[in-house]
N, C-alpha and C positions, 0 to 999 in steps of 0.2 A: 685573486680570482673570486673569492667569496664576496669581496667588496663590489666587484663588477656585477655579479649576479644580484646582489642586494639592490644596487642602483637600477639595474634593468627591471627588477621586480617592482620597484617603486614607480618607474616610468611607464610600465605597460598599461595600467589603467587609464592614465591620462592620454596615452597614444591611442588607445582603443576609443576613448570618448571623442577624441579629435576627429576620428574617422566615422563616427556614427552618423546616420542620416539626419538626426535631430540637430546635431551641432552645426551641420553645414548651413542651415538657414538662420542660425542665431548669430553667426560671426559675419561681420561686414567684409566685403572683398577688399584686398589691398588697394591702395590709392591708384596705383598704375593700371589696375585691371578693371576699374569701374567704367561703365559706358560714359561717353562724353556728355550725354543728356539723358535724364530719366525718360522712359517711355519712348525713346527714339527708335525708329525702325532701322536696325543695322542690317547690312547685307546678308549675314548668316542667319538672320531671323526672318527672312523673306518667305512668303507663302508660295513662291514660284516652284514649279515642279523641276526636277533635274533636266527634263527635256527642254522646258522653256528657258531655263538658265543657259543651257548650251546654245540654244537658238539666239538668245540675247548676246552671248559672247561672239557668235558668228556675225550678227548684225553690227556689233561694235567694231569688229575687225574690218568688215567691209566699209564701214563709215570712216574709219581711220585711213584706209587706203584712198577712199574718195576725197577726204579732206586734204590728204597729201597731194593729190592730183590738182585739186582746186587751188591749193597754195602755190603749186608750181605754175599753174596758168596765170595766177594773179601776180606773179613776180615776187613772191616772198611775203606778201601781206594780203590777208584775206579782205575782200570787199565786204561792206556791211550786209549785202544781200547773201553772200556766201556764209557769213557768220550766223545770220538769222536762220538760214537753211540748215546748217549743222546743229544749231541749238534745237530746232524743231525735231530733227531726226533723233537727237539724244533724248529728248523728252518722250518721243514715241518708243524708243528702245527701253527706257526706264519703266514706262507704264505698260509695256508689252502689247502695244497695238500696232 
C-alpha cells in the first residue's frame, strides 16, 4: 500500500503538468488526429451560424431527393446537363447563396 501511494505521489506532478494549459500547446497532436492539410477549412471550423447550417442541410436533403428523381428519369445514368445542374446546386449550397 505504501509503495502504491509513493508511486502515485511521484506520478501526480507529471499528470498535473500534462493537463496544464501551457502543455497543451507545446505537445503535437497524435498523428491520427492532425488535420489533413494545415490551414484547411474543416466543416467544424466554419463561420456559418447554426441556422445557416440547418438550412444548408435542408437544401442538401432536397437536392438529394431531386437528384434521385433525375436519376430515375434518366434511366439510371445522369445526363451531362443534369450532372452540371447538380454540381452548380452543390456549389451554391456550400457557399450559402
